[in-house]
MIMARLUM-448596 format. One line per 10 residues: number of its first residue (from 1); their letters; for each residue x, y, z of C-alpha. Coordinates in nm, 3 decimals. Each point is the difference from the previous one (the first is absolute). Layout:
<sites>
NUM) a) X Y Z; ...
</sites>
This chain:
<sites>
1) meikirrrrg) 13.442 -2.124 4.572; 0.037 -0.319 -0.200; -0.118 -0.203 0.302; -0.313 0.217 0.029; -0.078 -0.046 -0.369; 0.038 -0.376 0.034; -0.230 -0.003 0.302; -0.254 0.210 -0.187; 0.013 -0.235 -0.297; -0.037 -0.297 0.236
11) qiaettvkke) -0.308 0.157 0.159; -0.154 0.066 -0.344; 0.073 -0.358 -0.109; -0.149 -0.137 0.323; -0.314 0.216 -0.045; -0.031 -0.119 -0.362; 0.025 -0.365 0.106; -0.266 0.054 0.270; -0.236 0.157 -0.255; 0.055 -0.289 -0.241
21) veeeeqplsp) -0.074 -0.251 0.277; -0.315 0.193 0.095; -0.111 -0.006 -0.364; 0.079 -0.371 -0.025; -0.189 -0.082 0.324; -0.332 0.152 0.099; -0.203 -0.110 0.303; -0.358 -0.103 -0.068; -0.258 0.262 0.087; -0.253 -0.094 0.272
31) aarlfhapef) -0.270 -0.047 -0.266; 0.226 -0.227 -0.206; 0.075 -0.211 0.311; -0.374 -0.021 0.066; -0.053 -0.153 -0.346; 0.241 -0.280 0.092; -0.194 -0.096 0.314; -0.188 -0.332 -0.040; -0.335 0.182 0.037; 0.086 0.246 -0.280
41) ncyiisvvgl) 0.229 -0.187 -0.238; -0.148 0.194 -0.290; 0.074 -0.013 -0.372; -0.103 0.225 -0.288; -0.086 -0.196 -0.311; -0.098 0.142 -0.338; -0.122 -0.181 -0.310; 0.080 0.196 -0.317; -0.164 -0.100 -0.328; 0.215 0.051 -0.311
51) knkiepdmii) -0.120 0.049 -0.356; 0.297 -0.164 -0.174; 0.218 -0.307 0.049; 0.254 0.026 0.281; 0.366 0.049 -0.086; 0.181 -0.085 0.325; 0.334 0.154 -0.105; -0.164 0.343 -0.047; -0.160 -0.014 0.344; 0.318 -0.121 0.173
61) egikqtlmrh) 0.206 0.274 -0.162; -0.266 0.260 0.088; 0.005 -0.108 0.366; 0.379 0.031 0.007; -0.027 0.358 -0.125; -0.275 0.105 0.241; -0.100 -0.203 0.307; 0.356 -0.107 0.073; 0.090 0.362 0.064; -0.256 0.021 0.278
71) prfssklvnn) 0.159 -0.077 0.341; -0.284 -0.222 0.126; 0.005 -0.220 -0.310; 0.373 -0.056 0.027; 0.012 -0.065 0.375; -0.065 -0.316 0.197; -0.137 -0.038 0.352; 0.260 -0.085 0.263; -0.082 -0.097 0.359; 0.269 0.068 0.260
81) cnnnrqeqkw) -0.001 -0.071 0.371; 0.157 0.280 0.201; -0.002 -0.026 0.382; -0.284 -0.257 -0.015; -0.196 0.244 -0.215; -0.088 -0.079 -0.358; 0.084 0.268 -0.255; -0.130 -0.003 -0.355; 0.181 0.186 -0.275; -0.013 0.051 -0.375
91) vrtnvvvedh) 0.343 -0.088 -0.135; 0.095 0.078 -0.359; 0.095 -0.306 -0.200; 0.089 -0.103 -0.352; -0.323 -0.099 -0.171; -0.026 -0.258 -0.275; -0.320 0.117 -0.169; -0.046 -0.334 -0.176; -0.048 -0.162 0.343; -0.300 0.227 0.064
101) viipkiqtqh) -0.167 -0.047 -0.339; -0.188 -0.330 -0.007; -0.123 -0.148 -0.328; -0.207 -0.313 0.071; -0.043 -0.264 -0.268; -0.368 -0.011 -0.092; -0.154 -0.252 -0.237; -0.220 0.251 -0.181; -0.106 -0.207 -0.297; -0.286 -0.163 0.192
111) ienanadvfl) -0.107 0.311 0.193; -0.287 0.208 -0.138; -0.078 0.354 0.118; -0.245 -0.106 0.271; 0.237 -0.265 0.131; 0.289 0.249 -0.025; -0.186 0.238 0.232; -0.044 -0.282 0.252; 0.366 -0.097 -0.035; 0.109 0.361 0.063
121) esyvsdltti) -0.217 0.028 0.312; 0.138 -0.330 0.131; 0.359 0.103 -0.076; -0.033 0.334 0.180; -0.181 -0.163 0.293; 0.280 -0.255 0.035; 0.250 0.288 0.030; -0.176 0.114 0.319; 0.121 -0.319 0.173; 0.367 0.045 -0.095
131) pldtskplwe) 0.208 0.251 0.197; 0.269 0.202 -0.176; 0.359 -0.109 0.050; 0.151 0.235 0.261; 0.353 -0.072 -0.123; -0.082 0.221 -0.300; -0.180 0.335 -0.041; -0.369 -0.053 0.072; -0.157 0.025 -0.345; -0.057 -0.212 -0.307
141) vhlldlktsd) -0.162 0.018 -0.343; -0.181 -0.295 -0.160; -0.036 0.001 -0.380; -0.280 -0.227 -0.119; -0.026 -0.097 -0.367; -0.374 -0.038 0.042; -0.279 0.141 -0.217; -0.298 0.086 0.219; -0.339 0.151 -0.084; 0.132 0.355 0.046
151) aenvavlrih) 0.374 -0.020 -0.076; 0.245 -0.168 -0.234; 0.254 -0.059 0.278; 0.020 0.078 0.372; 0.263 0.134 0.239; -0.039 -0.044 0.376; 0.194 0.227 0.235; 0.040 -0.108 0.362; 0.164 0.234 0.252; 0.023 -0.016 0.378
161) hslgdgmsmm) -0.199 0.280 0.162; 0.299 0.101 0.214; 0.160 0.150 -0.312; -0.268 0.271 -0.015; -0.372 0.077 -0.002; -0.237 -0.061 -0.290; 0.008 0.360 -0.124; 0.379 0.018 -0.013; 0.021 -0.343 -0.166; -0.257 0.094 -0.263
171) slvlactrkt) 0.185 0.326 -0.070; 0.327 -0.192 -0.027; -0.143 -0.255 -0.244; -0.153 0.280 -0.209; 0.340 0.172 -0.002; 0.124 -0.311 -0.183; -0.266 0.039 -0.271; -0.037 0.239 -0.295; -0.283 0.127 -0.217; -0.050 -0.215 -0.308
181) snpnelpslp) -0.073 0.319 -0.196; 0.341 0.139 0.102; 0.253 -0.251 0.138; 0.206 0.283 0.151; -0.280 0.135 0.221; -0.113 -0.123 0.341; -0.371 -0.079 0.048; -0.239 0.274 0.108; -0.238 -0.029 0.294; -0.334 0.182 0.007
191) yqnrpssgss) 0.012 0.340 0.164; -0.123 -0.024 0.355; -0.120 0.322 0.155; 0.083 -0.027 0.369; -0.052 0.338 0.157; 0.105 0.038 0.359; -0.293 -0.080 0.225; -0.258 0.268 -0.036; 0.229 0.266 -0.150; -0.213 0.078 -0.305
201) slktssrcys) -0.325 -0.017 0.193; 0.136 0.237 0.262; 0.097 0.254 -0.265; -0.343 -0.024 -0.155; -0.161 0.037 0.340; 0.207 0.307 0.079; -0.128 0.167 -0.314; -0.363 -0.099 0.038; -0.064 0.038 0.371; 0.089 0.233 0.277
211) rffwlvmvlw) 0.320 -0.047 0.193; -0.199 -0.109 0.303; -0.181 -0.275 -0.188; 0.327 -0.101 -0.163; 0.165 -0.028 0.343; -0.292 -0.212 0.126; 0.044 -0.237 -0.295; 0.373 -0.028 0.063; -0.056 -0.081 0.367; -0.277 -0.246 -0.088
221) saamlvlntv) 0.222 -0.179 -0.254; 0.285 -0.019 0.250; -0.233 -0.130 0.271; -0.142 -0.268 -0.232; 0.352 -0.103 -0.105; 0.097 -0.048 0.364; -0.324 -0.182 0.090; 0.022 -0.230 -0.302; 0.364 -0.079 0.071; -0.071 -0.076 0.366
231) sdalefiata) -0.298 -0.217 -0.098; 0.208 -0.192 -0.254; 0.284 -0.041 0.249; -0.238 -0.147 0.258; -0.144 -0.237 -0.261; 0.352 -0.113 -0.096; 0.086 -0.066 0.367; -0.328 -0.187 0.050; 0.066 -0.205 -0.314; 0.346 -0.094 0.126
241) lflkdtetpi) -0.149 -0.105 0.336; -0.344 -0.153 -0.055; -0.215 0.152 -0.280; -0.041 -0.274 -0.261; -0.182 -0.007 -0.331; -0.300 -0.226 -0.048; 0.088 -0.359 -0.089; -0.110 0.002 -0.365; 0.079 -0.253 -0.276; 0.291 0.219 -0.114
251) kgdfklskgk) 0.165 0.040 0.339; 0.215 -0.289 0.105; 0.130 -0.085 0.343; 0.330 0.116 -0.136; 0.310 -0.111 0.184; 0.266 0.043 -0.260; 0.235 -0.295 -0.035; 0.315 -0.048 -0.203; -0.055 -0.127 -0.351; -0.374 0.069 -0.007
261) rmcmvhrtvs) -0.117 -0.017 -0.361; -0.195 0.302 -0.122; -0.200 0.015 -0.323; 0.041 0.299 -0.233; -0.241 0.094 -0.281; -0.057 0.316 -0.201; -0.264 0.157 -0.222; 0.023 0.303 -0.231; -0.287 0.245 -0.055; -0.044 0.329 -0.183
271) lddiklikna) 0.133 0.306 0.181; -0.225 0.211 -0.224; -0.304 -0.155 0.171; 0.140 0.104 0.338; 0.063 0.354 -0.127; -0.351 0.022 -0.145; -0.148 -0.076 0.343; 0.254 0.231 0.168; -0.095 0.297 -0.215; -0.374 -0.059 0.027
281) mkmtvndvvl) 0.013 -0.041 0.380; 0.264 0.273 0.049; 0.231 -0.237 0.184; 0.358 -0.120 -0.026; 0.110 -0.325 -0.162; 0.086 -0.132 0.347; -0.354 0.079 0.123; -0.149 -0.198 -0.288; 0.236 -0.296 0.046; -0.084 -0.018 0.372
291) gvsqaglsqy) -0.374 0.029 -0.070; 0.004 -0.272 -0.267; 0.210 -0.222 0.230; -0.258 0.048 0.276; -0.278 -0.101 -0.239; 0.198 -0.298 -0.131; 0.081 -0.128 0.349; -0.369 0.031 0.095; -0.103 -0.209 -0.301; 0.270 -0.258 0.067
301) lkrrygeqee) -0.097 -0.035 0.368; -0.366 -0.033 -0.101; 0.093 -0.305 -0.207; 0.221 -0.150 0.269; -0.263 0.041 0.271; -0.256 -0.143 -0.242; 0.214 -0.309 -0.047; 0.008 -0.043 0.378; -0.376 0.045 0.033; -0.169 -0.155 -0.302
311) skrnssnipk) -0.352 0.059 0.131; 0.050 0.377 -0.015; 0.170 0.016 -0.338; -0.247 0.247 -0.147; -0.017 0.230 0.301; 0.233 0.264 0.133; 0.222 -0.246 0.184; 0.279 0.238 0.100; -0.004 0.045 0.379; -0.054 0.355 0.115
321) girlraallv) 0.268 0.194 0.181; 0.300 -0.168 -0.160; 0.326 0.163 0.104; 0.235 -0.041 -0.296; 0.304 0.225 -0.011; 0.293 0.032 -0.234; 0.350 0.124 0.071; 0.056 0.258 -0.272; 0.366 0.062 -0.079; 0.089 0.369 -0.028
331) nlrpttgiqd) 0.324 0.131 -0.150; 0.161 0.259 0.230; 0.317 0.045 -0.202; 0.103 0.349 -0.110; -0.043 -0.008 -0.376; 0.273 -0.204 -0.169; -0.049 0.014 -0.374; 0.084 -0.265 -0.255; 0.265 0.237 -0.138; 0.168 0.017 0.343
341) ladmmakgsk) 0.034 -0.379 0.013; 0.113 -0.020 -0.363; 0.271 0.257 0.079; 0.097 -0.194 0.312; 0.063 -0.314 -0.207; 0.163 0.180 -0.293; 0.210 0.259 0.182; 0.029 -0.133 0.353; -0.192 0.295 0.145; -0.184 -0.043 0.331
351) srwgnwigyi) -0.376 -0.038 0.047; -0.223 -0.061 0.300; -0.058 -0.372 0.060; -0.151 -0.241 0.250; -0.344 -0.089 0.132; -0.213 0.314 0.051; -0.352 -0.139 0.035; -0.284 0.062 0.239; -0.333 -0.175 0.042; -0.360 0.113 0.005
361) ifpfsialcd) -0.259 -0.232 0.148; -0.282 0.032 -0.254; -0.347 -0.141 0.087; -0.190 -0.153 -0.293; -0.378 0.027 0.015; -0.115 -0.352 -0.090; -0.364 0.005 -0.110; -0.229 -0.063 -0.297; -0.105 0.343 -0.127; -0.295 0.056 -0.233
371) dplehlrrak) 0.191 0.295 -0.146; 0.352 -0.114 -0.108; 0.123 0.359 0.025; -0.054 -0.012 0.375; 0.321 -0.203 0.027; 0.189 0.286 -0.165; -0.154 0.261 0.228; 0.082 -0.198 0.314; 0.356 -0.065 -0.112; 0.057 0.366 -0.085
381) stidrkknsl) -0.147 0.114 0.332; 0.232 -0.233 0.189; 0.314 0.088 -0.193; -0.073 0.375 0.030; -0.023 -0.047 0.374; 0.329 -0.193 0.000; 0.172 0.270 -0.205; -0.077 0.245 0.280; 0.214 -0.200 0.241; 0.367 -0.064 0.066
391) eavltfvvgk) -0.059 -0.373 0.045; 0.252 -0.109 -0.267; 0.276 0.218 0.145; -0.093 -0.114 0.350; 0.027 -0.371 -0.083; 0.337 0.061 -0.168; 0.135 0.190 0.301; -0.144 -0.249 0.252; 0.157 -0.285 -0.196; 0.342 0.164 0.023
401) illntlgvqr) -0.045 0.068 0.372; -0.100 -0.363 0.064; 0.303 -0.124 -0.192; 0.237 0.226 0.191; -0.145 -0.069 0.346; -0.124 -0.359 -0.013; 0.236 -0.146 -0.255; -0.081 -0.168 -0.329; -0.159 -0.320 0.131; -0.240 0.163 0.247
411) aanvlnrals) -0.089 0.276 -0.246; -0.071 -0.265 -0.263; -0.232 -0.181 0.243; -0.194 0.321 0.071; -0.036 0.098 -0.367; -0.080 -0.359 -0.097; -0.280 -0.008 0.256; -0.141 0.333 -0.121; -0.005 -0.109 -0.365; -0.131 -0.349 0.087
421) nttmsfsnlv) -0.304 0.161 0.160; -0.089 0.164 -0.332; -0.112 -0.194 -0.307; 0.207 0.105 -0.300; 0.264 0.226 -0.155; -0.073 0.250 -0.275; 0.228 0.216 -0.215; -0.014 0.199 -0.322; 0.293 0.120 -0.213; 0.005 0.236 -0.297
431) gpieeisfyg) 0.184 -0.123 -0.309; 0.116 0.142 -0.334; -0.250 0.168 -0.230; 0.167 -0.125 -0.319; 0.137 -0.330 -0.125; 0.342 -0.090 0.140; 0.268 -0.260 -0.062; 0.199 -0.200 0.255; 0.353 -0.034 -0.136; -0.130 -0.001 -0.356
441) htvtyiapsv) -0.310 -0.212 0.073; -0.338 0.174 -0.036; -0.211 -0.027 0.317; -0.369 -0.098 -0.026; -0.090 0.006 0.372; 0.155 0.032 0.346; -0.145 -0.201 0.290; 0.191 0.061 0.327; -0.090 -0.127 0.345; 0.151 -0.099 0.334
451) yghphaltmh) -0.012 -0.307 0.222; 0.129 -0.104 0.342; -0.222 0.227 0.214; -0.284 -0.137 0.217; -0.296 0.040 -0.239; -0.189 -0.261 -0.198; -0.091 0.259 -0.266; 0.205 0.278 -0.160; -0.148 0.216 -0.276; 0.241 0.207 -0.207
461) fqsymnklti) -0.089 0.231 -0.289; 0.249 0.117 -0.263; -0.078 0.239 -0.284; 0.186 -0.015 -0.332; -0.098 0.192 -0.315; -0.380 -0.027 -0.020; -0.018 -0.319 0.208; -0.034 -0.090 0.367; 0.134 -0.336 0.120; -0.148 -0.156 0.313
471) sltvdptvis) 0.240 -0.233 0.183; -0.132 -0.230 0.272; 0.223 -0.190 0.238; -0.203 -0.246 0.206; 0.037 -0.286 0.241; -0.161 -0.283 -0.203; -0.111 -0.178 0.319; -0.221 0.306 0.071; -0.084 0.127 -0.350; 0.005 -0.293 -0.237
481) dphklcddwe) -0.168 0.186 -0.289; 0.184 0.332 -0.048; -0.110 0.019 -0.365; -0.361 0.031 0.117; 0.100 0.297 0.212; 0.151 0.155 -0.314; -0.327 -0.077 -0.183; -0.200 0.174 0.273; 0.231 0.302 -0.017; -0.046 0.023 -0.378
491) eslrsikavv) -0.376 -0.047 0.025; -0.023 0.273 0.264; 0.196 0.234 -0.228; -0.236 -0.074 -0.290; -0.314 0.054 0.206; 0.128 0.329 0.146; 0.107 0.120 -0.346; -0.343 -0.089 -0.144; -0.183 0.198 0.272; 0.232 0.299 -0.049
501) qertstq) -0.054 -0.001 -0.376; -0.376 -0.034 0.040; -0.024 0.291 0.243; 0.235 0.214 -0.208; -0.208 -0.053 -0.313; -0.325 0.100 0.176; 0.142 0.328 0.132
</sites>
């Protein structure tokens, strides 16, 4: 009997040790391995403006109490060779937070606001040429004692994309913040009504029409969903094989190389202006942002083509039939709230993690429209069509299949070719609706973006309180004047707002 008890205890101890080892070592997911391929060595970078002077000790202590309790932020990447096959694992390690918090010495006495903005852009751009040290967890925080035109000091967060997707990273960062009005409360995000596809409309239809007509509508919707998905799948395959965008001044012959320097700029506009247009046009914020971006890109290309062809400066010098498509990032993650991540760091509870993103190939209509609102209508029509498709889910599933069947390197080549044949990346994230603080430091703006993928232009939009921050990441050898693109975006927003207000007042 005693021998049996000892054996039982030995089995329990052995099982416990195995579980501890499994928790200490986790293999990289296929998506995480993809982000370490040379073609997709991607980083998430976020510039956070702060309202008050930085106190490094408060931030370091805050990180120790939060991020250090997240497995990915306390694990390093380890490459092992097993039977001539390389294995990559996350291995838990002791983290010295001070080694990840970088405080550069800046001679600020001779830097004015305008020069400080230039210094910040140069500093962040230089970071894109420096890989993270793989002997440590793949993240770092830069604290800049630098007064810019829109912040007293600046924090720059840089995280390798293999740690998670943009949505999970933004949720995690927000889980480390608190409302300034109540330091014990997590920030609140705007309520997003996301009914299951067509559920409310089907109920309304069932009340208003006969069962036969309702059945016809259901069948029609299902048929259109299938047709749109098949059409989008064929376009994705064609894009991966041969279908290229038009060679415009914003599309580079982009063969990503190690250490390529990218330029990052941002601009903040009023979110209330976006909402005014949204309400008047009965659209979503995303519809308006896409429409204004389409108008801004058209104006920017008009100028660039005019510079190439001086004799036609005053004419409509944009070539007809331009194919200009963006890869829109879509979050496919089952809802993981900020509270879930805060609990995970505080109590050690589990939460879904990883890269759960799909892509939509979104065609921009590049043209000079007499009616600025036409850009909004075209963008809404396109996005409504894309919503009635499973393209995002399809690209996510296909990506996993390619990784599992072809391996990381070949899958990276296929996806790199598909993205290289489009022109740009585009994403939009919803932020807090009230003022927040980052480890005791009040936040004035949040400007996240990503680099390392094969695009010469990435546009990212981040809402925060009543503001919308536009972040551009560009290849300066292709787009040497990103601030002018921001100017064109702002001017397009003003012109669309003016037309909306004029038409509203005459009704």
